C-alpha positions, 0 to 999 in steps of 0.5 A: 598752314596759313597763307602767310606760312607757306611758300605757295600762298593759300596752301592748306593741309586739308583733303581735296574735298574737305568741307571747310576748305571748299566753303573758305575758297568759296567765301574768299573768292566771292569777296575777291570777285567783287573787288575785281569787277567794279575795280576794272570794269571801265577799262574792260569796256574801253578795251572791247570798243578798241578791239572790235572797232579800232577805226571808231575808237583808235586810242584810250583817251578818245575811246574814254572821251566818246563813251563819256560824252555820248553815252554817259559815265554808267556806260563804263559799267555796261555789262557789269551784272553779267560780268560780276555773276560770271566773274563770281562763278569764275573766280570761285571755279579758278581759286577753287580748282587751284586750291584743290589742286594744291591740296591734291598734290602738295609740295614735299614737307621737307622742301616747305620746311626748308630754306630751298625754293619751291618747285616754281613750275607746279603753280604754272601747270596748275594754273593752265589746268584751271584755266581750262576749267574756268573757260567752261564756266565763264563762256556764256556770261562772257559772250553775253558781256562782249555783245553788250560792250559792243552795242553803242547807244543801246541800253539793252538788258543782258536778258534781251541780248540772251534772247537775241543770241538764242532766237537767231542761233540757238542755245549753242550761241551762248558757247561761241568761241569756245576754243578761243576761250580755252586758248586764252584762259589756259595761257592767262591762268598758267602766267596768272597763278604761276606769276602770283606765287613767284612774285609773292615768294620773291618778295618774302625772300628779298623784301622780308619787311614788306607787309603781307598785305602789300605783297598780296596787292602788288603781286596780285597786280603784277600777276594780272599784267604778266597774265594779260601780256601773254594772253592778249594775242588770244584774246583779241581774236576771241573778242572779235569772234564772240561779238558776232551773232553768227559765231560758231562754237568752234572753228572760227578762232583761227580764221580770225587770227589770220584775218586780224594779222593780214588787215592790221599786222601782228600788232593788231593782235595786242589791240587794247593792251594798253588799257588792259594793263591799266586795268589789270593791275588794280583789278587783280591787285584788288582781286588777290587782296580780297581773296587773301583777306577773305581767307583771313576773315573766314579763319577768324570768324569761322 
């Protein structure tokens, strides 16, 4: 069953460990991650600066101007190498786990072939499970990326940042903020995958004339915005925790939440939401379009 034939995009009548299905997932997710990374990295850098140094970088325009003026245009892609590697691993893991869960727990064939709406609760639950798995893969590269983005005016490499981290706190520093990462990714992916499936189904049902490619693009962008709106209160303290070199693996998250709320108010937990949402639509639209086109290319060539 192709993506366009299923109410849940990407469903396939294959076993969980089917080699061809796994290869298809890896190929399409890698292509999608490349599209997403270089589309969204500039706004991600702006978001990190606003979250970690709100007094120095109070707004999107002022932050953008400051980075461009003082560090040059390439600074917007600082940390893009570990980000691209981490995102490829995360995306392959996320889409691979999500697709494996779909194959392991397929929808009732009678429901798929009928006009009844799909069981929309399932993609949200599977998304949360996917997020927990993805967090474990993403964490080391995420910690390095955030530290690189937090550094102002110092063009250190990702290898140098890792060396400093390991020298100061040992290898456990690569897993700093594990509890924060799990909280953010479980909430994000629940709405990310669930929102995508719901949006695709809604457009297919109520706008049947919409081209599939446009459906993938818009639904992917909306899914990213939905996910980040829910996950942002988890993301701000996570970013602050992981920006520090003395961060613990677990135990720093909730004290940071209370500290941010005390110093900046509840709105402080949404610092950087503007650039995040601006980034979320094009980056995740590119991600899902890349994934879906990757699936079609794989099926066509192989």
